[in-house]
N, C-alpha and C positions, 0 to 999 in steps of 0.2 A: 474568428475560427479557433478553433481549440487546437490547442500544441499538442494534446496525446490521446491517446485509447486509453479503454478501462475495460477490463474481461470483466464479464460475471461473478465471478470469485472475488474479485475486488469492490463490486458494487455489493454484493452481500455484506460483504466487510462493513459498507460503508453503512450499510443498513443496518448491521449490529453494534455499531460502535455509536449512532445517532440514536437508537432505542435505551443503550444501555446509557450515555451522557445523560439523556432527559430525564430516567429514570432517578437517577441518583443524584445529579446536579443542576437539573432545570433546563429550561430553554435560553436563559443567556449566555451558559458556559457550553450547552451544543451550539448555537451561532461562532462564538468565539473558535472552537475548535473547527467546526466546517468552514472559517474563511480560513484557518492555520492548513488546513489538509489542503483546500484550495489553491493556496499560496504557493503549496510545496508541490503539487501538480504542475501547476503552470510551471513552477523552475525547473522541473525534471525536463518539460517541453521545451524550454530554452535552453537547456544542458549548464543551467547556474545551480548546481547542489553540490552538496559537499557526499559522493559517494564511496562506494566502494562494491568490490565484487562480494557477493555472499560468500562463495567459496569457489576454491580450485577447481572441484568437480563439474562444478555450474557458471562456469565463468562469466558466460551470457547475461545473467541474472546480476542485477546490482542493485544497491539498494539504501536507504539515506530514511534521516529519524524527522520525525515531525512529534514533537511533544513525548508522547509515552504509546506510539506505534513506530513500528518501522516500514515503509514502504517500501516494496520491491516491484523492479520492475526490468523491461529488455528494452534495448535499443536495437538490438542485429536481428537482421531479417525481417523486419517491421516497419511500417509508413512512418510512425510514429511514435514513440517511445509509449510503451504498453505498460501503465498498472495490473501486476497480477495477483497484488495484496498486500490487504493494509491489517497490519497483525500487532496486537498490543505486545508492550515489551514482555510482560509477564505468562505470556500464555507459552508453550513449547512450539516456538517458532519453525523450528526443524522438524519436526515432526508433521507440523500443519502444513505446509510449506511441501514440504516431499510427495506427501498424500494429493497435491492439488497436481506434482510434476507426473505422476505416476498413474492419474487420474482414479485412486480409491477412496479418495473422501476422507472426514474425520470420523476416528473411532472414538 
């Protein structure tokens, strides 16, 4: 039984991460990173991660780190913890996440 859910946006993030990692670092690194992300998602499902609130304005959004990515998720009002985004630390996290929450998409 899966301990977490994942949104379409987060699934797209994972596809983008896989494509980038494969092209820049190869299949071996892709597998290492995939295992790290799966481990992080399962730890979220067990509530066994170091987490913090994303912002005071959005206290229901929690965030944890997995290597070079921030994993955003919610636990309130959902059956299981739900991953809503996996965003690289070098990107404009606030803009990307805000666009998803308002439904405007990335610009």
